[in-house]
N, C-alpha and C positions, 0 to 999 in steps of 0.2 A: 834477834836483830838489834843492833846498836840504836838506841833512841835518837842520838844526835844525827844519825844518817836518815832514819825513817822520817823524821820531821824536818830537820835541816841541820847540816853540819855547822859548827861554830863559824860565825861571820857570814853565813849564807843569807840569812834573812835580815833585811834592812827594814826600817820603818816604812810603812806604805807610802808616806809622803816624801821620802828621801829622793832628791833629784839625782843622786848618784846611782840609783837603781833604775834600770831601763824599764822593767816591767814588774809590777807588784800585784799579785793576785791574792786576795785575802778572803777566806771564808766563803768561797764561791760555790753555790749550789744551783741546780737547774733541773726541772722535771718536765716531762711531756705527759700530761695527765697524771696517772698514778705511777708512771715509771720514772724513777730518779736517774737522770743521765750523769749528773755530777753531784758529789756529796762533800761539802766543806773542803774544797780544794784551795790550798795555800802554797805559794812558792814565789820565788823571785828570779829574774834574769838580769845579770849585770852586764855593763858595757864590756865588750871584748870576749864575752863567754859564748861558746858554742854549746847550747843546752839542748839536749835531745829529749823530746817527749815520747817515751817508748811505751807502746801498749798494743795489744791485739786489736784486730778490727772489731769495732763496737765498744771499745774501752771508754770512749767519751772524748777522744782527741778532737774530732771535727766540731763537736758541740762546744768544746772549750774555745776553739778558734773563732767560732761564730759569735761567742760572747765577747771575746777580746776585741774583735773587729766591729762589734756593734750590729752585726746582722741579726742577732737576738738581743733582747733587752735582759740585762742582768738584774733580776728582782731581788736576789739575795746574795750579798757579798760585795766586794769592792775590787775594782780594776783601776790601776793608775799607771800611766806611762810617763816616766820622768817626772813624777809628782803630780801630773795632771789627772784628776779623777775623771774617769770615762763618763760617769753619770752627770757630773757638773760642768765639765769642759771637754766635751767629746771632740770638737773640731781641733782643739790644741793637741789632744792625745793622738787622734788619727793622723794628724799632719806629720808626726814624728815616726810613723809606722809605714813599712812596706810589706806587702803580702803576696805570696804565691799560693793560690788556692789549689786544692786537690783536683778539682775539675778544670779543664782548660777554659780559658776565658778570652782568648784572642779572637778577633774578627777575621775569619779565614779569607774573606774577600777584599780586605784592605791590605796594603803593603805593610811590611815590618815598620817602616818609618811612620806611616799614618797611624798605626796602632799606638806607637809611643808618643806621638804628638798629641793624640787624643787624651792619653793619660796625663801628660804634662799640663794640658789645658784644664783638666779637672782640679789640678793643684794650683792653678792660677799662675803658672810660669809663663813669662813672656816668650814669644816664639824664638827670639834670638838666643835667649838663655837655654831654652829647650834644645835647640839645634846642637849646641856644644855638649850638653849632657847626654843627648842621644848618641852622638858620635863616640863619646868617652865610654859609655856603658856597652855599646855594641862592639867596640874595639876590645874591651876586656873579656867578652865572651866569644871573640874571634868570628863575629858575624857582620862586621861593618860592610863587607862586600855584598851582603844580601839585603841591604836596607831598602832597596826598591823592588824586591820580590814580594809577591803576594804570600801571605802566611801559609796558604794551602800548598804551596810548592816546597815547604820545608819538611824535614823529617820530624818525628816526635821529639827526639832529643834536641834538635835545633829550636823547636817551638818552646820547649821548656827553658832554654837559654834566653830566648826573647822575653818570656814571662819574668825571668829573674832580672834581666836588664830593665824591663818596664817597672818592676817593683822598686828599683833603685834610682830611677830618673830624678825624683824629687829629693834625693840625698837624705833618706831616713836614717835615724839612729838605731832603730829597732826593726828587725826583719823576721817575719813569720813565714814558715813554709810548711804546708800541710801535705804530707806524703808526696814530696816533690819528685821522687825517683820511680814512682809506680809506672810500670810498663816500659821503662827505658832499658837500653842495652847496657852492658857492663861499662863500656867506655864513656857513655853519656852520664851514667850514674856517678862514675868516678870524677868526671870533670866538674859536675855540680858540687859534690862534696868538697873537693880540693879548692874550688873557687870561693865557696862560702866560708870555709875555714880560713882562707887567706884574707878575706875581708875582715874577719874577726881580729886576726893578728895585726894586720897593717892599718886598718881604719878604726879599730875599736868598736866595730859594729856588734851590737847585741843580737843574738840569733836564738830563736826558738824553732827547732826542727822536729816536726812530728813524723813518726815512722813506726812501722811494726817490724822493721828489719834491725836485728840486734847489732849486726856488724857495722851499722852506720854511726854507732857511738864508739869512739876509741878512748884510750886512756887519758887523753887531754880534754875530753868532754865532761860536762856535767850532765847528769841524767835524772829525769823524772819518770818513775815507773807508775803508770796509770792503769788501773784495772777496775772494771765495773764502776767507773766514776769516782774512784777514790785513789789518792796517792799512797802507794805502798812504800816508796823509797825516793829520796831526793838528796843528791850530793854529787861530788866528784866520783867518776867511775871507780877508781881504785878504792875509795872509801866504802861505796856501796858493795863492792865485791868482798872487801875484807869483813864487813859487818855480816855478810851472809854466810861466811865460813866456807864458801865454795872457791873453785879455782879461777873462775872468770865470770863475766857479766851474764853469759848465757845460763850458767848454773844458778847465779843469783836470781835471775828473772824467773826461772822455773821453780825455784824454791819458794819464791814469793807468791806466785799465782797458782801453784799446784799443777795438776795434770793438764790443765788447759794450755800450759806453756810448751807441751811436747810437740805441738803441731806448728809452731811458729816458723817462719822462714828465716834463713840465716843470711 
């Protein structure tokens, strides 16, 4: 394995306090009792990058997201969002971030619009400003006509679109998505992927997309391969593939993690 790709390709790692870096994670470790869930994790996500955090179930992806979003306290290591240290300035860091969690978090008995207004109020947005942002984001996910429907009336794919719209209401510069396509049909999954990639290209949004599905990382993506809490490779997909000596990312993934990679979903 090429050392430049395993740790970071040239130019990928910026200083942790660099404001041009959307997310900088440095030396991050976390344990649950005697079990180490993350071990010295270091990587960056840059504005405009679609970065895929790729790992089998149990690799540590959700634990990493919980630390980045401050659901868990990071006792060892450093997390910075556009230069704001999560430990020292959490409100500044979190304000720049939008999140779609793995588990659904919408209130099923509220309307789509009520769910989004509630989120906007948590970010201190005036009602008038929130109204325009809600209309914009619902329009982008083609659900403006469902704004007055209760969430329980929507399909699983539509609910995921609403969660994405909600994550973007306060206009974050960094978007985190934890297994956002789990349980979705092919069309819904493709819509989310295309929509988020478009946001990267058109708005310069920095994205960290966690998944166990290899085909959600294409050749334009950057990829972080996480296995048993450790980063095994980090870089542009073509660089990671070339360093592995294999024909594609699937082969690179399998060669890095061994026999456990043979059962992963495509």
